[in-house]
C-alpha positions as CSV (number, residue, x, y, z in Angstrom):
1,M,20.3,1.2,38.3
2,A,18.3,0.7,35.1
3,A,19.6,-1.7,32.3
4,T,20.7,-0.3,29.2
5,F,19.3,-1.3,25.8
6,Y,20.1,-0.7,22.3
7,L,17.8,-0.8,19.7
8,G,18.8,-1.4,16.0
9,V,15.9,-0.3,13.1
10,D,16.3,-0.5,9.8
11,G,13.4,1.2,7.9
12,G,13.0,0.2,4.4
13,G,10.9,0.9,1.3
14,T,9.5,-2.7,1.8
15,R,9.6,-3.5,5.4
16,C,11.1,-2.3,8.7
17,R,13.2,-4.5,11.0
18,A,14.2,-4.4,15.0
19,R,16.6,-5.4,16.8
20,L,16.7,-5.2,20.6
21,E,20.2,-5.8,23.0
22,T,21.6,-5.7,26.0
23,A,24.6,-2.8,26.6
24,H,27.0,-6.2,26.2
25,G,25.3,-7.3,22.9
26,V,23.0,-10.1,24.0
27,V,19.8,-10.8,21.5
28,L,16.6,-9.7,23.4
29,G,14.2,-9.6,20.5
30,C,13.8,-8.8,17.4
31,G,10.4,-7.1,15.5
32,L,9.1,-7.0,11.5
33,A,6.9,-4.5,10.4
34,G,5.8,-2.8,7.3
35,P,7.6,0.0,5.2
36,A,9.1,2.8,6.6
37,S,10.5,5.1,4.1
38,M,10.2,8.6,5.0
39,R,8.7,8.7,1.3
40,F,5.3,7.6,2.9
41,G,5.8,10.6,5.6
42,L,6.7,10.8,9.3
43,D,3.4,9.1,10.7
44,A,3.5,5.9,8.3
45,A,7.7,5.8,9.2
46,T,7.4,6.2,12.6
47,G,4.4,3.6,13.1
48,S,6.3,0.9,11.2
49,I,9.3,1.8,13.6
50,M,7.0,1.3,16.6
51,A,5.1,-1.7,15.3
52,A,8.8,-3.4,14.6
53,T,9.9,-2.2,18.1
54,R,7.1,-3.3,20.0
55,Q,7.6,-6.9,18.7
56,A,11.2,-7.0,19.8
57,L,10.3,-6.1,23.2
58,S,7.2,-8.7,23.0
59,E,10.0,-11.1,22.2
60,A,12.6,-10.2,25.3
61,G,9.4,-10.4,27.5
62,L,10.0,-6.8,28.1
63,S,6.7,-4.0,28.5
64,E,7.2,-0.6,26.7
65,G,7.8,0.8,29.8
66,V,11.9,0.3,29.6
67,L,11.4,2.4,26.0
68,G,12.9,5.1,28.4
69,D,16.0,3.2,28.8
70,V,16.6,2.0,25.0
71,Y,18.8,3.8,23.0
72,A,17.8,3.9,19.2
73,G,19.9,3.8,16.1
74,I,17.4,4.2,13.4
75,G,18.1,3.6,9.6
76,L,15.3,5.0,7.0
77,A,14.6,5.5,3.3
78,G,14.1,8.7,2.3
79,T,15.7,10.7,4.8
80,G,17.3,12.7,1.5
81,H,13.9,14.0,0.6
82,L,12.9,17.5,1.1
83,G,12.2,18.1,4.7
84,A,12.3,14.4,6.0
85,R,14.9,15.1,8.4
86,Q,13.2,17.8,10.2
87,A,10.4,16.0,10.0
88,L,11.8,13.7,12.3
89,E,13.2,15.7,14.6
90,T,9.6,17.1,15.6
91,W,8.8,13.2,16.5
92,R,8.5,12.7,20.1
93,H,9.6,9.2,20.6
94,P,9.4,7.4,23.7
95,F,13.2,6.2,23.8
96,A,16.0,7.8,26.2
97,K,17.7,9.0,23.1
98,A,17.3,8.5,19.3
99,W,19.7,9.3,16.5
100,F,18.6,8.8,12.3
101,E,20.3,8.4,9.4
102,G,19.7,7.2,6.0
103,D,19.2,3.3,5.8
104,G,22.2,2.9,3.3
105,Y,24.6,4.4,6.0
106,L,23.7,1.8,8.8
107,A,23.8,-1.2,6.5
108,W,27.2,0.4,5.2
109,L,28.2,0.5,9.3
110,G,27.0,-2.8,9.6
111,A,28.9,-4.0,6.7
112,F,32.5,-2.9,7.8
113,G,32.2,-1.9,11.5
114,G,33.0,1.7,10.1
115,E,36.0,0.3,8.6
116,E,36.9,1.5,4.8
117,G,34.5,-0.6,2.4
118,G,32.0,0.4,-0.1
119,I,28.6,-1.1,0.0
120,V,25.7,-1.8,-3.1
121,V,22.0,-1.7,-1.4
122,C,19.8,-4.6,-3.5
123,G,16.2,-3.8,-2.1
124,T,13.6,-1.7,-3.1
125,G,15.5,0.3,-4.3
126,S,19.6,0.4,-5.5
127,I,22.3,2.4,-4.8
128,G,26.3,2.3,-4.4
129,I,27.8,4.0,-1.4
130,T,30.9,4.3,0.8
131,Y,31.2,6.8,3.9
132,K,34.6,6.6,5.0
133,G,36.8,9.2,4.2
134,R,34.5,11.0,1.8
135,T,31.3,9.8,0.9
136,I,31.1,8.5,-2.8
137,R,27.5,7.8,-4.0
138,V,26.8,5.9,-7.3
139,G,23.0,5.8,-8.5
140,G,20.1,5.7,-6.2
141,Y,18.3,8.5,-7.4
142,G,15.4,7.3,-6.9
143,F,12.7,5.0,-8.7
144,P,12.0,5.2,-11.8
145,V,14.6,7.7,-12.6
146,S,17.0,5.3,-11.2
147,D,17.6,2.7,-8.8
148,E,18.7,-0.1,-11.6
149,G,18.8,-3.7,-10.4
150,S,16.1,-2.9,-7.2
151,G,13.3,-4.9,-6.6
152,A,10.7,-1.7,-8.1
153,H,13.2,-2.2,-11.0
154,I,12.5,-6.2,-11.9
155,G,8.8,-5.0,-10.7
156,L,8.6,-2.6,-13.6
157,N,10.2,-4.9,-15.7
158,A,7.8,-7.7,-15.1
159,I,5.1,-5.8,-15.8
160,R,6.4,-4.3,-19.2
161,Y,6.9,-8.2,-20.0
162,A,3.7,-9.2,-19.2
163,L,2.1,-6.5,-21.1
164,R,3.8,-7.6,-24.3
165,T,2.8,-10.9,-24.1
166,L,-1.0,-9.2,-24.4
167,D,-0.2,-8.2,-27.6
168,G,2.0,-10.9,-29.0
169,R,5.2,-8.9,-28.7
170,A,6.5,-11.7,-26.2
171,T,5.2,-15.6,-25.4
172,S,2.9,-15.6,-23.3
173,T,3.8,-17.7,-20.5
174,A,1.9,-18.9,-16.6
175,F,4.5,-16.2,-15.3
176,A,3.0,-12.9,-17.3
177,K,-0.2,-14.4,-16.8
178,E,0.5,-14.3,-12.7
179,I,1.0,-10.8,-13.4
180,L,-1.8,-9.7,-16.0
181,E,-4.3,-11.3,-13.2
182,R,-3.5,-8.6,-10.7
183,F,-5.2,-6.2,-13.6
184,S,-8.1,-8.4,-14.8
185,S,-5.7,-8.5,-17.7
186,D,-6.5,-5.8,-18.8
187,P,-3.7,-2.6,-19.9
188,A,-6.1,0.3,-18.6
189,V,-6.1,-0.7,-15.0
190,V,-2.5,-1.4,-15.2
191,I,-2.3,2.3,-16.2
192,R,-4.5,3.7,-14.0
193,W,-2.7,1.7,-11.1
194,S,1.0,2.9,-12.2
195,E,-0.9,6.7,-12.1
196,T,-0.3,6.2,-8.2
197,A,1.7,3.2,-7.4
198,S,5.3,3.3,-5.5
199,A,8.3,1.8,-5.5
200,T,6.9,-0.3,-3.2
201,D,4.4,-1.1,-5.2
202,Y,6.2,-2.1,-8.2
203,A,8.9,-4.1,-5.8
204,A,6.0,-6.3,-4.7
205,F,5.9,-8.0,-8.2
206,A,9.5,-9.3,-7.7
207,A,8.7,-11.7,-5.3
208,I,6.3,-13.4,-8.3
209,V,9.7,-12.8,-10.7
210,I,11.7,-14.6,-7.6
211,R,9.7,-17.6,-7.6
212,H,8.9,-18.4,-11.3
213,A,13.0,-18.1,-12.0
214,A,12.7,-20.9,-9.0
215,E,10.9,-22.7,-10.9
216,G,12.7,-22.2,-14.1
217,E,10.9,-19.9,-16.0
218,P,13.2,-18.3,-18.4
219,A,11.7,-14.8,-18.6
220,A,11.5,-14.4,-15.2
221,T,15.4,-16.2,-14.6
222,N,16.4,-12.9,-17.7
223,L,14.9,-10.3,-15.6
224,L,16.9,-11.3,-12.4
225,R,20.1,-11.8,-14.9
226,D,19.3,-8.6,-15.8
227,A,19.1,-7.0,-12.7
228,A,22.2,-8.7,-11.3
229,V,24.1,-7.2,-14.3
230,H,22.7,-3.7,-13.2
231,I,24.0,-4.2,-9.5
232,A,27.2,-5.5,-10.8
233,G,27.7,-2.3,-12.7
234,L,27.3,-0.4,-9.1
235,T,29.8,-2.5,-7.5
236,E,32.2,-2.1,-10.4
237,A,31.7,1.7,-10.5
238,V,32.3,2.1,-6.4
239,L,35.3,0.4,-6.7
240,A,36.3,2.4,-9.5
241,R,35.8,4.9,-7.5
242,G,38.3,3.9,-4.5
243,A,36.3,1.7,-2.2
244,P,38.9,-1.1,-1.6
245,R,36.2,-3.6,-1.1
246,V,32.7,-3.8,-1.8
247,A,29.5,-5.8,0.0
248,L,25.9,-6.7,-1.5
249,V,23.6,-5.7,1.5
250,G,19.5,-5.9,1.5
251,G,16.8,-8.1,1.0
252,L,17.2,-9.5,-2.9
253,V,21.3,-10.5,-2.5
254,E,20.6,-13.9,-2.4
255,F,18.3,-14.0,-5.5
256,L,20.8,-11.9,-7.5
257,K,24.3,-12.8,-6.1
258,P,24.0,-16.2,-8.5
259,H,23.5,-14.2,-11.7
260,I,26.1,-11.5,-11.0
261,P,29.2,-11.8,-13.4
262,A,32.1,-14.2,-12.4
263,A,34.5,-11.4,-12.7
264,T,32.5,-8.9,-10.7
265,A,31.5,-11.6,-7.8
266,A,34.9,-12.4,-7.4
267,R,36.0,-9.1,-6.0
268,L,32.6,-8.9,-3.7
269,T,33.6,-9.6,0.4
270,E,30.4,-10.6,2.8
271,P,29.1,-8.2,4.8
272,L,30.1,-8.2,8.7
273,A,26.7,-7.7,9.9
274,D,23.1,-5.9,8.8
275,A,22.2,-2.6,8.9
276,M,20.7,-3.5,12.5
277,A,23.7,-4.3,14.1
278,G,25.0,-0.3,12.2
279,G,22.2,0.9,13.9
280,I,23.1,-0.5,17.6
281,L,26.8,0.2,16.8
282,M,25.6,4.0,15.9
283,A,24.0,4.5,19.2
284,K,26.5,3.1,21.0
285,E,29.2,5.3,19.5
286,R,27.1,8.7,19.5
287,R,26.1,7.8,23.0
288,G,29.7,7.5,24.0
289,L,30.1,10.6,22.3
290,E,28.0,12.2,24.3
291,L,29.1,11.0,27.3
292,G,32.6,12.0,26.7
293,A,34.1,8.2,26.2
């Protein structure tokens, strides 16, 4: 009898992570690829899913021949976009079975194991959500109209700050100069770039902010503090809507959490596990339902 494997995939706006486990929860391998948001289309999202999956297989010492024995729980950013779920249903994936949800749902499932609680996602985008009993959603309406405190929001504010230094409205710093060098220090280049730039493109500048903040640059640190205030606001809103506890999840948590106001920080709880664990849990639960377990 062939072995059964479970795959958890966390596909966000900046990166896609995959973890392969045995049916007994032994981690076999992990993989990392580029963005897997449905905002970039089905081919881009599924390409990143498969790239991360192949890395996980390689780390596990397994060939793609075992994919027919893999049950996958896949969370993707952008599944709320018009036609996204219908497009996913057309994908002829190689897995024994695959289930799809938004990346936020898998993050919540991993954070609380399906029990009551809310999460605030701090990644390329931001959102406050909880799913137990009733769905509560705060923010997360998409960049640039929403997603305050996110990587994209930080990147946008960094570019705005850098532009202000060009005309003397802010003091020029090495931080501002590094951002402007990406655009040949020409506002016209910034404008042209912004006309097609995605949230992922803006979020790429958050890494520059984080590095300069770590080096003690006040302007960069202030941008992280501003983002943390927004994340705290999302946290308080989710709590006010009835969530008994809230955890922060996402790639920016370690950089923003030190700047969360103390009153809000005291109300946070640590997540039990990550979104990939949530994907594996979802796959096991839904396969169990189909088998009548």
